[in-house]
Every structure is written in structure tokens, then in C-alpha cells.
N, C-alpha and C positions, 0 to 999 in steps of 0.2 A: 545429545549432545552435552559431553563434561566439560565442565570449569576446571578440574584438576588438571595440572601439568601445562596450563594454558600459559605463553608468554607474548604479553600485550605489547605490541609497538607502542612509541612513544607519542602518535597520533591516536592511538585506542583508547590508550591511559588517561589522555585528555578527556578524550570524549567521554569514557567510561567514569572518571573521577567527576565530571559535571553532572553525569544522571545519577551517580550515588548521593551527592551533596543534592539535588533536588529530592532525591527518594526519601534523604534523611531531615529534610523539613517536615513540619506539620502537616496534615491532612488541608488545613487551612491553604495553604500555601500551592497546594496541586491543583486546587480550584477555585485560583485566582484566575482575571481573565489571562487569554495567550498571550503572546507579545505578537506585536503587530504584524500581517500578514498581509503579502503584495505577490497576486491581488486577492480578494476572498474566493472561494470555492464552497460550491451550495454544500451545506450539511450532511454529513453521512448518514442515512437510513438504515433503520434496525432492521435485521436479515428476517425478523417475521412479516415486514408488510409485503414483499413480492409485489410491486405494483408490473405492469405488461411493459415491455419494451417500446410498446407504442403507445402508450399513454399520453393524451395531448391534454391532460385537464389539469397540466402543473402540478401534479402531485411527484414527491422524489423517485429518480429510477433505482432500482435495486442495486445495482452493480456500486460498489464502491468509489466515491471520485476521488482523484488523486489528493495525494498530499500537498496542504498549501504550503508555499515557500515564503522562509522567511530567513532574516539574517541573523536571528539571537543563536549565539554560539558557535558564528561562523568562524572564531578563533581556534576553534581545536578540530575543525575540519582536517579529513588527512590530506596531502600534498601530492600524492602518486598514485596511481593506481594500484600499488601492491600493498599501499598503506589505507586504501580504500577497502581492499578483498580483507584484509586481516581485519580491520575494526570492525567489519560488518559481521563478519565471523565471529568475533568476539561479543560483539550486541545481541548478535542472534542465540548465543550460547546464553547469555543473561537471562533475556527473554524467556528462552525454553522454559528455565529454572527459577522464573521469577516466582517471588515467595507471594505476593498478593497484586490486585488489580493495581493499586497506586502505583508499586514497583513496575510492573509491564507496562503501563502507559507512559511513563518516565522515559524507560527503555525504546518502546517503539517510537516515540518522539526524536529521539535522537539519530535512530535507521531512519527515519524519514528527511531528517535532515540531509543523511547522506545521501541517500536517493535522488537527491535533488542537485545533490555539487555535481557536475559533470567533469569539473578542472578545466573548463575551454568558457572562456567570457563569453563566444559567440553563441555555443550553444545554451549557455545561462541566460541569455539576452532573449534568445529565441523562445525560450521555455517560458520566462516572463511574459513575453506576447502572446505565448498562445494562452495561457492563464488567464489575461486578460480579455483573451477574445471568449472565451469559456464563460468566463463570468458576465460578460456582457452578451450572453446568448448567440456571439455571432459565430457559428459551429463551421461555415465554411473557411472561414480565414483561419481558425484554431487548427482544423484540417491540413490547411495548405502549408501552416507552420511546422507543423508534425512531422509532416512527411519529409520538409528539408531535414528537421534533426535526424530522422531516422535513416535518412538518405547520409548525412555529414556523420554520423555518430552512430552506427547499426550496433554497436554493442553498448550503448547508453539504455538500461532496462527501463528506468522509468520515463522515458520517451513512448516505448512500445505502450506500457500500463496507462498511460494519458492518453493517447492514438486511441486503445481499445475502447476508452470512455468515450469520446467523441464519437466514435463510430456507433456504440452502445445509443449515445442521445440521439442518434440520427437513424435507428432503427435498423442497420448495418449488423445484425447477430452476426454473421459467418465471420464477416471482417474484424469484428469485433474480439471473438474468440480465435481465431487467427493471432493477432496480437497478445493475447493473455497468454496464449500458449508461447509465443516467441518470446515474452517478458518475462516467464518462468522458466523457460529452457537457460538463458542468461541469470536468474535467480532465482533457482527453486524454494526460496524462503520468502518470495514477495508475498507478504501476507494478503495485502489490498488485491494483488491480481490473484492470490488464491479465492479470496471471496467474491471477487467477482465472477471469477471462473465458476464457481461453485452457484451463484445466483442464476447465471445463464442457463447453465445446464439444468437447472433444477426446473426452470421456468418454461424449458421447449421439451422438458418431458425424459431426459437422460437423467433418470434419479440414482442408478448406480455409481456413475461417474461423478455426479454432484456430491453423492457419500463420500466418495475417495476423497473428492477437493477439498470437501469441508474436514473431515477425519485430518490429512494432511494439514490445513491450518490450524487445527488445534493444536498439532505437533510444535507448529511453530511459534505459536501465537497463545498458550492455554487460557487467556481469559478474552479473548474477543469476542466481542459481545453479542450473544445470541447463538452461538456458534455451534455448543453443548444442545442446545432445544432444538436446532436444526438438524444435527447429527439424528437425535433421539427420534425426531420424525422420520426422515428418511430411511431410517433402519425400519422402523415399521411400514412404510410406506414399500420398501423394497421385498421386504419379507413376504407381506402381503402379497405384492405381485409374483412373489416365487421366483425373482430375476436372479 
């Protein structure tokens, strides 16, 4: 993606300006405690761990948890679907060409805030409740709420990604894969959905498809933690199998 000739919308400019301001601060500012998040979501595990989907010993799942929702920066969020699409496009372009890991992290955080902004107070409330249910390990309630969201807002990408995560926690792997593919059909640059897809495909032995997902992930987010190592490992495994 090219940044030249890009014409930023006012909403995108506000978001990009906030991101650049954050990037321009010292490294210490980037490592401070994140803004308050409601509710808390389990910590994202590194891709090298690869626990099985049916792990019951409390170890973290391989699939990326959804973005945590916070109110920080809400004033800069786009107001219309058109502004939202353009802002995401601009930020994905910045992410793909980020100069360093800190810059990529700040841009990715701005993208995740937009992911969670549906534009509907009802949907946002249901999302908050689903996140609380996941945090409370009430997967049945979380799934029920997310079923309502995808029925009310079938084009809301983050709802499909979030429901895929709940299906994964419930060891419903085929359902998780279906929701991840729906999320990526709506937003091919959704880097957490790409990571989740790649992790699951690798675990179920579809290494060539997993490799493709991780390569696409690196194109979108060149600094995604551990992704290059996974690509290197999968390339050796795929080549060794003669696939």
C-alpha cells in the first residue's frame, strides 16, 4: 500500500494525528500503563506457544483474543461508515509502512479502537457485555450476546472475530474457522483474525494454508510479534513435506 497521494478524511486526520503524536513521544511514554480498558481481556500469547484448542489446564489459547475496548481517543473516532472505511484504509497503509515496532504498535492500537466502534449504541453495549462475559469465563452468555450482534449487524467485522474467539475457547474449531473467514471477507487486513486463522490452521495440520495466512499477516503488520519466526518454521515444514 502506498502513502503517496493519500488524501486523509478529517476523521482519519484526527486519528493519524493522535497516533503520530503518540509515536513522537519518548519510548518511555509508549511503555506506560495502557488506558483503562473495560472489560479486561486475557493477555495475548506469543505465536510460538501453540497450546491445543482443547487445553483445560488454564494455559492461554493460541488464537489472538479480541481487542480490549477503551474510551481513550473516542473523540477522534469516525462518524460515518464511509469515514470509518477511509480511516482504516489510511491507518492500514501507515501500519504496513511503519518504520519501527513502536510506531506499528501505536498505529495498531488506533486501528483496534476503530474495530470496536460500531456506530450503534446498542451494538456497542452488547459488545461490552460480551467482553465482560468472556472476562468472567461465561462463554455461554458471551456466545448468546455475539449471536445477537452478528444478526443485528452482519457487516460488523469485530463481532465475527470476537465470536470466533469464543468458539475457539469452546473447542468449536470449525465454527471458529468459519467466523474468522467471515471476518476476513469483511476486512482482509484484520491482523488479529489473520493471526487466529494461521494459529488454528497450523494446529490442525493445514500448514500450507497457515503459511499463507501468516505471510498475509506480515504484509499487513510487519512487526507482529513472532510472525516471521512462524513463517520461517512453516516454510521449512512445508518444504520438507513436499507440499
